C-alpha positions as CSV (number, residue, x, y, z in Angstrom):
1,M,-88.6,-46.3,-90.2
2,E,-92.0,-43.8,-90.3
3,E,-91.7,-42.6,-87.1
4,K,-87.9,-41.5,-87.2
5,K,-88.0,-39.6,-90.8
6,P,-90.2,-36.8,-89.1
7,K,-88.3,-36.5,-86.4
8,V,-84.8,-36.0,-88.6
9,S,-87.1,-33.6,-91.2
10,K,-88.6,-31.5,-88.6
11,W,-85.4,-31.5,-86.6
12,D,-83.6,-30.4,-89.4
13,T,-86.0,-27.7,-90.5
14,M,-85.9,-26.9,-86.8
15,V,-81.9,-26.1,-86.8
16,H,-82.1,-24.4,-90.3
17,A,-84.9,-21.8,-89.4
18,S,-83.9,-21.6,-86.0
19,F,-81.3,-19.0,-86.8
20,R,-83.9,-16.7,-88.2
21,K,-86.4,-17.2,-85.7
22,V,-84.2,-16.7,-83.0
23,V,-82.9,-13.3,-84.6
24,S,-86.6,-12.3,-85.3
25,F,-87.6,-12.9,-81.7
26,D,-84.7,-11.8,-80.1
27,L,-85.2,-8.6,-82.0
28,L,-89.1,-8.4,-80.9
29,F,-88.7,-9.2,-76.9
30,F,-85.8,-6.5,-77.2
31,G,-87.8,-3.9,-78.2
32,I,-90.7,-5.0,-75.8
33,G,-87.8,-4.9,-72.7
34,I,-87.0,-1.5,-74.1
35,V,-90.6,-0.5,-73.6
36,V,-91.1,-2.2,-70.9
37,G,-88.1,-0.8,-69.0
38,M,-88.5,2.7,-70.0
39,G,-92.1,2.2,-68.5
40,I,-90.5,0.9,-65.5
41,G,-88.3,3.8,-65.4
42,V,-90.8,6.3,-65.7
43,Y,-93.3,4.7,-63.0
44,L,-90.1,4.6,-60.6
45,I,-89.0,8.5,-61.3
46,A,-92.7,9.3,-61.2
47,G,-93.4,7.6,-57.4
48,Q,-90.4,8.9,-56.1
């Protein structure tokens, strides 16, 4: 019983908190992707 309860509560909190975490991580990596993409674009343009 003690082993099942933490798994359920952990999964429950993961499910409830996953949406906010996914949105925040998505925006974070989206911003990083834009910066990296701009850097690669500038590098390719400057390289030519």
